[in-house]
C-alpha positions as CSV (number, residue, x, y, z in Angstrom):
1,V,-5.6,17.5,-7.5
2,E,-8.1,15.7,-4.9
3,F,-9.4,19.1,-4.5
4,F,-10.3,19.3,-8.1
5,T,-11.5,16.1,-8.8
6,N,-14.1,16.3,-5.6
7,L,-15.9,19.5,-7.1
8,F,-17.4,16.7,-9.3
9,P,-19.9,14.2,-8.8
10,P,-18.8,10.7,-7.7
11,F,-19.6,9.7,-11.5
12,G,-17.2,12.7,-12.8
13,R,-14.4,11.1,-10.2
14,K,-14.4,7.9,-11.5
15,I,-14.0,9.1,-15.3
16,F,-10.8,10.9,-14.1
17,Q,-9.5,8.0,-11.8
18,M,-10.4,5.7,-15.4
19,L,-8.5,8.5,-17.3
20,A,-5.2,8.7,-15.0
21,A,-5.3,4.6,-15.2
22,I,-5.1,4.6,-19.3
23,V,-2.6,7.6,-19.7
24,S,-0.6,5.3,-16.3
25,L,-1.0,2.5,-18.1
26,L,0.4,3.7,-21.8
27,F,3.4,5.2,-20.0
28,F,4.0,1.7,-17.9
29,T,3.7,0.2,-21.6
30,L,6.4,2.5,-23.1
31,M,8.3,2.1,-20.2
32,I,8.4,-1.6,-20.8
33,Y,9.3,-1.4,-24.9
34,Q,11.6,1.3,-24.7
35,G,13.6,-0.8,-21.4
36,I,13.5,-3.5,-23.3
37,Q,15.1,-1.6,-26.9
38,L,17.8,-0.1,-24.1
39,S,18.4,-3.2,-22.3
40,L,19.0,-5.4,-25.8
41,S,21.5,-2.6,-27.5
42,A,23.6,-2.1,-24.0
43,V,23.7,-6.3,-23.5
44,S,27.3,-5.9,-25.0
45,Q,28.7,-2.8,-22.5
46,L,30.6,-4.1,-19.8
47,S,30.0,-1.7,-16.5
48,P,33.5,-0.5,-15.6
49,V,33.8,-1.6,-11.9
50,L,31.5,-4.8,-11.8
51,R,32.0,-6.2,-15.9
52,L,28.4,-7.1,-15.8
53,P,26.7,-6.7,-18.7
54,M,24.9,-3.2,-19.2
55,G,21.9,-4.8,-20.6
56,V,21.3,-7.2,-17.3
57,I,21.4,-3.5,-15.2
58,Y,19.2,-1.4,-17.8
59,A,16.4,-4.7,-17.8
60,V,15.1,-3.4,-14.4
61,I,13.7,-0.8,-16.4
62,P,11.1,-3.1,-18.0
63,I,11.0,-5.4,-14.8
64,G,9.8,-2.2,-12.9
65,G,7.4,-1.1,-15.6
66,L,6.0,-4.6,-15.9
67,F,5.5,-4.5,-12.2
68,L,3.7,-1.3,-12.0
69,A,1.4,-2.4,-14.7
70,I,0.4,-5.6,-13.0
71,N,-0.2,-3.7,-10.1
72,L,-2.7,-0.7,-11.4
73,I,-5.1,-3.8,-13.2
74,S,-4.8,-5.1,-10.2
75,V,-6.2,-2.1,-8.5
76,I,-8.5,-1.2,-11.7
77,I,-10.4,-4.3,-11.1
78,H,-10.5,-4.1,-7.4
79,D,-11.9,-1.1,-7.8
80,M,-14.0,-2.3,-10.6
81,K,-15.1,-4.7,-8.1
82,K,-15.7,-2.6,-4.9
83,G,-18.5,-0.4,-6.3
84,D,-19.7,3.3,-5.6
85,D,-20.5,2.5,-1.5
86,A,-16.6,1.6,-1.0
87,H,-14.2,4.0,0.3
88,D,-12.3,5.7,-2.7
89,D,-9.0,6.0,-1.0
90,P,-6.9,3.1,-2.1
91,A,-4.4,2.9,1.2
92,V,-7.7,2.2,3.4
């Protein structure tokens, strides 16, 4: 994927990054919404061994989606503040 995006000028790379961020944010939103629906529908079921409500266990899905969305928004804000002169690698 990086080889493909490096074929474009910096402005084109920014477009692809923003498009990927929007698609990811939509997926995380769907993950949060559907995870909440799943958790609420399974709250009356008990896990076989621990006897915990399955809704509590399934609550990990929307919580994880929320953390992913928060992280993505933080990365987007950081990328918008850094401008074009900074390094493109988010791990640096």
